[in-house]
C-alpha positions in Angstrom: 97.6 -32.2 112.8 95.9 -33.0 109.6 97.9 -32.8 106.2 96.6 -31.6 103.8 96.4 -33.7 100.5 97.7 -32.0 97.6 101.1 -32.4 96.7 104.0 -29.4 98.0 104.2 -26.1 95.6 108.1 -27.4 94.3 106.3 -31.2 94.1 103.6 -29.4 92.1 105.8 -27.8 90.1 108.6 -30.1 88.8 105.1 -32.3 87.5 103.8 -29.2 85.6 106.3 -28.8 84.3 106.1 -31.7 81.7 102.4 -32.0 81.5 102.8 -27.7 80.3 105.9 -28.5 78.1 103.5 -31.8 76.1 100.6 -29.2 76.0 102.9 -25.8 73.9 105.0 -28.5 72.2 102.5 -31.6 71.3 98.8 -30.6 72.0 98.7 -27.1 70.9 100.4 -28.3 67.6 97.9 -31.0 67.3 94.9 -28.5 67.6 96.0 -26.2 65.1 96.9 -29.3 62.3 93.3 -30.5 63.6 91.5 -27.3 63.0 93.5 -26.2 59.6 92.6 -30.3 58.5 88.6 -29.1 58.2 89.3 -25.3 56.6 88.1 -25.1 53.2 90.6 -23.0 51.8 89.0 -22.1 48.3 90.6 -20.3 46.4 92.3 -18.6 49.5 96.0 -18.7 50.3 94.9 -18.5 54.2 95.0 -22.0 56.1 93.5 -20.5 58.6 90.1 -18.9 57.5 87.2 -19.3 60.1 85.4 -22.4 60.2 82.5 -20.9 62.3 80.2 -18.1 61.2 79.3 -16.5 64.0 76.1 -14.2 61.9 74.4 -17.7 60.9 75.8 -20.2 63.5 76.7 -22.5 61.1 80.0 -24.8 61.8 81.5 -25.9 58.0 83.8 -28.8 58.4 85.5 -29.7 54.6 85.3 -33.9 55.9 86.7 -33.9 52.4 89.8 -33.5 53.5 90.3 -37.1 55.2 88.1 -38.6 52.8 90.1 -37.6 49.8 92.6 -39.3 51.4 91.0 -43.1 51.5 89.5 -42.8 48.5 89.4 -40.5 45.0 87.4 -37.7 44.4 86.5 -39.3 40.9 84.9 -42.1 42.8 88.1 -44.7 42.6 88.3 -47.9 44.7 88.4 -47.6 48.1 92.5 -47.6 49.8 93.6 -47.3 46.3 95.3 -43.6 46.6 98.8 -42.5 46.5 98.2 -41.5 50.1 97.1 -44.8 51.6 100.5 -46.2 49.7 102.6 -43.4 50.7 101.0 -44.7 54.5 101.7 -48.7 54.1 105.4 -47.9 52.2 106.1 -45.7 55.3 105.3 -48.5 57.8 107.1 -50.9 56.0 110.5 -48.8 56.0 110.2 -47.9 59.5 109.3 -51.6 60.4 112.1 -53.0 58.6 114.7 -50.3 60.0 113.1 -51.4 63.5 113.9 -54.8 63.1 117.1 -54.1 61.4 117.9 -51.6 64.0 117.7 -54.2 66.7 119.4 -57.2 65.1 122.6 -55.2 65.1 121.6 -52.7 68.2 121.7 -55.7 70.7 124.5 -57.6 70.0 126.6 -53.7 70.3 124.3 -53.0 73.5 125.4 -56.6 75.2 129.1 -56.3 74.3 128.8 -52.6 76.0 126.9 -53.8 79.1 129.4 -56.7 80.0 132.4 -55.2 79.1 134.8 -53.5 81.9 132.5 -50.5 83.5 136.2 -48.5 82.9 135.7 -48.9 79.3 131.7 -48.5 79.1 131.9 -44.4 79.2 134.4 -44.6 75.8 132.4 -46.8 74.1 128.6 -45.2 75.1 130.4 -42.1 73.7 131.8 -44.3 70.8 127.7 -44.6 70.1 126.7 -41.0 70.6 129.6 -39.4 68.5 127.7 -39.4 65.2 125.4 -37.3 67.2 128.1 -34.5 67.2 128.3 -34.2 63.7 124.6 -32.5 61.3 122.1 -34.8 60.7 122.0 -33.4 56.9 126.0 -33.9 56.8 125.9 -37.9 57.7 123.4 -38.4 55.3 125.1 -36.3 52.7 128.0 -39.0 53.4 126.2 -42.3 52.4 125.4 -40.4 49.7 128.8 -40.0 48.6 129.3 -43.9 50.0 127.0 -45.4 47.6 126.7 -43.7 44.8 127.6 -44.8 41.3 131.6 -43.2 41.4 131.2 -43.2 45.1 133.9 -45.0 47.8 132.1 -48.5 47.6 132.0 -48.7 43.7 135.6 -47.7 43.6 136.3 -50.1 46.3 134.3 -52.9 44.6 135.4 -52.1 41.1 139.6 -51.8 42.4 139.9 -55.5 44.0 137.5 -57.0 41.0 134.7 -57.8 41.9 132.9 -56.4 39.9 133.4 -54.2 36.3 131.3 -51.2 36.2 128.9 -49.7 39.3 126.8 -51.0 40.5 123.4 -48.9 41.5 122.6 -48.4 45.1 121.9 -45.1 45.4 118.0 -44.4 44.8 117.1 -47.5 45.7 115.3 -49.6 48.3 119.2 -50.7 50.0 120.5 -47.1 49.9 117.0 -46.1 51.9 117.5 -48.7 54.7 120.9 -48.5 55.0 120.7 -44.9 55.7 118.0 -45.1 57.8 119.3 -47.7 59.8 122.5 -45.9 60.3 121.2 -43.0 61.3 118.3 -44.6 64.5 121.1 -47.5 65.5 122.2 -44.9 67.8 118.4 -45.1 69.4 118.0 -48.7 69.8 121.0 -49.4 71.5 120.9 -47.1 74.4 117.7 -48.4 75.7 118.8 -51.2 75.3 122.0 -50.8 76.9 120.4 -49.0 80.1 117.6 -52.3 80.4 121.0 -55.6 80.4 123.6 -53.2 82.3 120.9 -53.7 85.5 120.7 -57.3 84.7 121.5 -59.7 87.3 124.5 -62.0 86.1 123.3 -64.2 88.3 120.3 -65.7 86.9 122.6 -66.5 84.0 125.4 -68.6 86.1 122.0 -70.1 87.5 120.8 -71.1 84.5 124.4 -72.7 83.4 123.9 -74.9 86.8 120.6 -75.8 85.5 122.1 -77.7 82.2 121.1 -74.9 80.0 123.7 -73.7 76.4 124.5 -70.6 75.7 122.1 -69.9 73.1 118.9 -71.5 75.7 120.1 -69.0 78.3 120.3 -65.9 75.9 116.9 -67.1 74.3 114.9 -68.1 77.6 116.9 -65.7 80.4 118.7 -62.7 78.7 115.7 -62.1 76.0 113.3 -61.7 78.3 114.8 -59.8 80.8 114.9 -57.5 77.6 111.8 -56.8 76.7 111.6 -53.2 78.7 114.0 -52.3 76.4 113.4 -54.2 72.9 110.2 -52.2 73.5 111.4 -48.6 74.2 114.1 -49.4 71.5 112.3 -50.7 68.5 108.9 -47.5 69.6 112.3 -45.1 69.6 113.8 -45.9 65.8 109.6 -47.0 64.4 107.9 -43.6 65.2 110.5 -40.8 64.1 111.2 -43.6 60.7 107.6 -43.3 60.0 108.0 -39.7 59.2 111.3 -39.5 57.7 111.4 -37.4 55.4 115.0 -36.0 54.6 116.4 -39.8 53.8 113.9 -40.6 51.4 114.8 -36.8 49.8 118.4 -37.7 49.5 118.9 -41.4 49.3 115.8 -42.7 47.7 114.2 -42.9 44.6 110.7 -41.7 43.5 109.0 -44.9 44.1 110.7 -44.8 47.3 108.6 -41.7 48.7 107.3 -41.9 52.1 104.3 -39.8 53.9 106.8 -37.1 54.9 107.7 -36.4 51.6 103.7 -36.2 50.5 103.0 -33.8 53.6 105.7 -31.9 52.2 104.7 -31.5 48.8 101.0 -30.8 49.2 102.1 -28.6 52.3 104.5 -27.1 50.4 104.2 -27.0 46.1 100.8 -27.5 46.0 99.7 -25.1 48.9 97.0 -27.5 50.0 97.5 -26.6 54.1 94.2 -28.4 55.0 95.3 -31.8 52.9 98.7 -31.7 54.7 97.2 -31.3 58.2 95.2 -34.1 57.6 97.9 -36.7 56.3 99.5 -35.5 59.2 96.6 -36.1 61.6 95.9 -39.3 60.2 99.9 -39.9 61.0 99.6 -39.5 64.2 96.8 -41.5 65.1 98.3 -44.5 63.3 101.1 -44.1 65.9 99.3 -43.4 68.8 96.1 -45.5 69.1 98.1 -48.8 68.8 100.5 -47.9 71.7 97.6 -46.8 73.5 96.3 -50.4 73.2 99.2 -51.6 73.7 100.1 -49.8 76.7 96.4 -50.1 78.0 97.0 -54.4 78.0 100.1 -54.2 79.4 99.4 -51.9 82.0 96.5 -54.6 83.2 98.6 -57.6 83.1 100.8 -55.5 85.5 
């Protein structure tokens, strides 16, 4: 009897659910943003104005919403705008956060993966424990720790290291501390999932062949955990680029990232098309390099 090449109904349902989820919660909102980014609001307060005139058949797209991201309307130099500065600053902070999370999270993940199986659930629960409290409360806690009269400055002055408070809040340090603390579990968990499956016999073979502990770690452990490193790096870097809460609470005026710029354009300036264009460019800045990376890695395999 010939069997159908189509999957069974249950299998089609299981496969279709993620696609429906991605369409409803990613593709559809992205298309709405893309639509608004070409709207010419003018004096109107409606960001959903039609861009197609059915009578004249004219499609009115305001490309200026994108052009002004890269160059001022007054005719300034190309790429010399506050938006480009915010993009570069966001990428820089996200990159630093991902690197710090990797440097801190790798030893944590390695320790958990090499610990006794009976202890691992408790250690993993400690990693996930911060998620049990509000994200906003955790950021506010760091505000109390790093303030001029906060816990850390009180300790430093109490033990005589400094005689006056050190400016830590609203600086690059407070930004990186807050972002690293918040996103650290997103680095530890994929690294642990990769390291715990590693065949320990490979390490023993490296030792038998005369490799030092550092050489074994660098030439065996790190390459085998590459998938976990890439996954953790992406899980930290991507949300950190558009971070809004941490820069608003822990950063200063010079630490404004693209998430805050989008918020100001949308709710302060009421310029929804410009805010949507900024969001679309930010999404493309993340997705396009990822697509290129996965394309070349898939070819290698």
